[in-house]
C-alpha positions as CSV (number, residue, x, y, z in Angstrom):
1,M,-67.9,81.4,67.0
2,P,-65.5,81.4,69.6
3,P,-61.6,83.4,69.1
4,P,-59.0,80.9,67.8
5,N,-57.5,79.7,70.7
6,P,-53.1,80.8,70.0
7,R,-52.4,77.2,72.2
8,R,-54.8,75.6,70.2
9,R,-53.3,77.2,67.1
10,D,-49.8,75.6,68.2
11,R,-51.0,72.7,69.0
12,L,-52.3,72.1,65.4
13,A,-49.0,73.0,63.9
14,G,-47.1,70.2,66.6
15,A,-49.9,68.2,65.3
16,A,-48.7,69.0,61.7
17,I,-45.3,68.6,62.1
18,E,-45.8,64.8,63.3
19,V,-48.0,64.7,60.5
20,L,-45.4,65.6,58.0
21,A,-42.4,63.8,60.1
22,R,-45.0,60.1,59.7
23,E,-46.4,60.5,56.4
24,G,-44.1,62.9,54.5
25,S,-45.1,65.6,53.1
26,H,-47.8,64.3,50.7
27,G,-49.8,63.4,54.0
28,L,-49.8,66.5,55.5
29,T,-54.1,66.9,55.2
30,H,-56.2,69.0,57.0
31,R,-57.8,66.1,58.1
32,A,-54.7,64.2,58.6
33,V,-53.4,66.3,61.4
34,D,-57.5,66.6,63.0
35,A,-57.1,63.1,63.6
36,A,-53.2,63.3,65.0
37,A,-53.7,66.3,67.4
38,E,-57.2,64.0,68.4
39,A,-59.3,67.3,67.5
40,P,-63.4,67.2,66.1
41,P,-63.2,67.6,61.9
42,G,-62.7,70.8,60.5
43,T,-60.3,72.3,63.5
44,T,-57.8,72.7,61.5
45,S,-59.2,74.5,58.7
46,R,-60.1,76.5,61.2
47,Y,-57.6,77.7,62.5
48,F,-55.1,77.4,59.3
49,R,-57.5,77.6,56.2
50,T,-55.0,76.3,53.2
51,R,-53.2,74.0,53.1
52,A,-49.9,77.0,52.5
53,A,-51.1,78.0,55.4
54,L,-50.7,75.4,57.6
55,V,-46.8,74.8,56.2
56,N,-46.3,78.1,56.9
57,G,-47.7,77.0,60.5
58,V,-45.2,74.2,61.1
59,V,-41.8,76.5,59.5
60,D,-42.8,78.8,61.9
61,R,-43.4,76.8,64.5
62,V,-40.0,74.8,64.6
63,T,-38.5,78.0,64.5
64,R,-39.6,79.5,66.9
65,R,-38.9,76.4,69.0
66,L,-34.8,76.8,68.1
67,A,-34.7,80.3,68.5
68,D,-36.2,79.2,72.2
69,R,-33.2,76.8,72.8
70,I,-30.9,79.4,71.3
71,D,-32.1,82.2,73.8
72,G,-31.5,79.5,77.0
73,N,-28.5,78.9,76.3
74,V,-27.3,82.9,75.2
75,V,-25.8,83.6,79.0
76,Q,-24.9,86.8,79.6
77,P,-21.7,87.4,79.8
78,I,-20.3,85.1,77.9
79,D,-16.3,84.0,76.8
80,P,-15.6,82.5,73.0
81,A,-15.1,79.0,74.9
82,G,-18.9,79.6,75.8
83,L,-19.8,80.5,73.0
84,E,-18.6,77.1,71.3
85,D,-20.5,74.7,74.2
86,A,-23.4,77.0,73.5
87,L,-23.2,76.9,69.6
88,V,-23.1,73.0,70.1
89,T,-25.3,72.7,72.0
90,V,-28.1,74.2,70.2
91,L,-27.2,72.7,67.2
92,R,-26.7,69.3,68.5
93,Q,-30.2,69.1,70.2
94,M,-31.3,70.4,66.1
95,L,-30.2,66.8,65.2
96,S,-31.0,64.8,68.4
97,A,-33.8,66.6,70.8
98,D,-36.8,66.0,68.4
99,R,-36.3,63.8,65.0
100,S,-40.1,64.8,64.1
101,Q,-39.0,68.1,62.8
102,P,-36.1,68.0,61.1
103,M,-38.2,65.7,59.2
104,A,-40.3,67.7,58.5
105,L,-38.4,70.7,57.8
106,L,-36.3,68.2,55.0
107,E,-40.1,67.0,54.2
108,L,-40.9,70.7,53.5
109,H,-36.8,71.5,51.7
110,L,-38.0,68.8,49.0
111,E,-41.3,69.9,48.7
112,G,-39.7,73.3,48.2
113,S,-38.0,72.7,44.9
114,R,-41.7,72.5,43.4
115,D,-43.3,75.0,45.0
116,P,-41.9,79.1,44.8
117,H,-44.0,80.2,47.5
118,L,-42.8,77.3,50.4
119,R,-39.0,77.3,48.7
120,D,-39.8,81.5,49.9
121,V,-40.9,80.9,53.1
122,L,-38.0,78.3,54.0
123,A,-35.5,81.0,52.5
124,D,-36.6,83.1,54.9
125,A,-36.6,80.4,57.7
126,M,-33.2,80.0,56.7
127,T,-32.3,83.9,57.1
128,A,-34.5,83.7,60.6
129,R,-32.2,81.2,61.6
130,R,-28.8,82.7,60.3
131,D,-29.8,85.9,63.0
132,L,-30.1,83.5,65.1
133,I,-26.7,82.4,65.6
134,I,-25.5,86.0,64.4
135,R,-26.9,87.3,67.6
136,Q,-25.7,84.8,70.4
137,C,-22.4,85.0,69.0
138,R,-22.5,88.4,69.4
139,A,-23.5,87.8,72.9
140,A,-19.9,86.8,72.9
141,G,-18.4,89.8,72.0
142,I,-18.3,88.4,68.4
143,D,-19.4,89.8,65.4
144,V,-19.9,87.4,63.2
145,S,-21.1,87.9,59.3
146,A,-23.8,86.8,58.0
147,Q,-22.2,84.3,55.6
148,D,-20.4,82.9,58.1
149,A,-23.3,82.8,60.1
150,L,-25.8,81.0,57.0
151,Q,-22.4,78.8,56.6
152,L,-22.9,77.5,59.2
153,E,-26.3,77.1,59.6
154,M,-26.3,75.4,55.9
155,T,-23.2,72.5,57.0
156,V,-25.1,72.0,60.1
157,M,-28.1,71.6,58.3
158,G,-27.0,69.4,55.4
159,I,-25.0,67.4,59.0
160,L,-28.5,67.0,59.9
161,F,-30.1,66.0,56.9
162,T,-27.4,63.4,55.9
163,A,-27.8,62.2,59.7
164,L,-31.5,61.4,59.1
165,T,-31.3,59.4,55.9
166,V,-28.6,57.6,55.6
167,N,-28.0,55.6,58.6
168,P,-28.5,57.2,62.3
169,Q,-26.6,54.9,63.4
170,A,-23.3,55.8,62.1
171,F,-23.6,58.9,63.7
172,D,-23.2,58.7,67.4
173,D,-21.0,60.5,68.2
174,L,-22.7,63.8,66.5
175,D,-20.8,66.8,68.3
176,V,-17.9,65.9,66.6
177,F,-18.5,66.8,63.1
178,V,-21.0,69.7,64.9
179,R,-18.3,71.3,67.3
180,T,-15.6,71.0,64.0
181,A,-18.1,73.2,61.8
182,V,-18.2,75.6,64.9
183,R,-14.3,76.1,65.6
184,S,-13.8,76.1,61.6
185,T,-16.1,79.9,61.9
186,L,-15.1,80.9,65.0
187,A,-11.0,80.7,64.0
188,R,-11.6,83.3,61.5
189,Y,-12.6,86.0,64.5
190,L,-9.7,84.4,67.5
191,P,-6.8,84.5,65.4
192,E,-4.8,84.4,68.5
193,N,-6.5,80.8,69.0
194,A,-5.8,79.4,65.6
195,A,-3.9,76.0,67.4
196,R,-7.1,75.2,68.9
197,Y,-10.0,76.2,66.2
198,G,-7.2,75.4,63.7
199,D,-6.8,72.1,61.5
200,D,-3.9,70.9,63.4
201,D,-6.3,70.8,66.7
202,P,-10.3,69.6,65.1
203,M,-11.7,67.7,67.3
204,P,-12.5,67.9,70.3
205,R,-10.8,66.9,73.0
């Protein structure tokens, strides 16, 4: 039997994301992923022996995609104003670039409330996203705290889930909400720009 193919594994994880977004957590099976990936029956179970392994593959793929986006928006050197734009770009992409990914995450977060193992996996993924934000801020010379980075990540996830589950058409300008969250965080580290980032000027021009 030939060794596992990393590209096929990644493709299967991507298909699992589509299944989760379309069918919900209850629809995530090895057979459903085989069909979505147009792969021979049994292919998914070869790469992901258990459903837990398949879920882990989904979380890993989503986290890696976000990492690639953040790294792609880190330009050396980057100034604080550029940092705001870079963070908004990346976080906004979480909301709109590929709805299947956030929908899959939402399904997994709901399942995680009943599955301690999955809850731990999702917590690790959240920590990884927090660390990505910290890395981008440090590229701009801002040593943002882990707590502030996590609060920003959680705020944007809240915006994301609200937009997906309530009425996406009501959020035609999500940049406003994301940028306000970013500015609120950066204001703690840029006191000389308090007027720009503070309550007197909360919205982008």
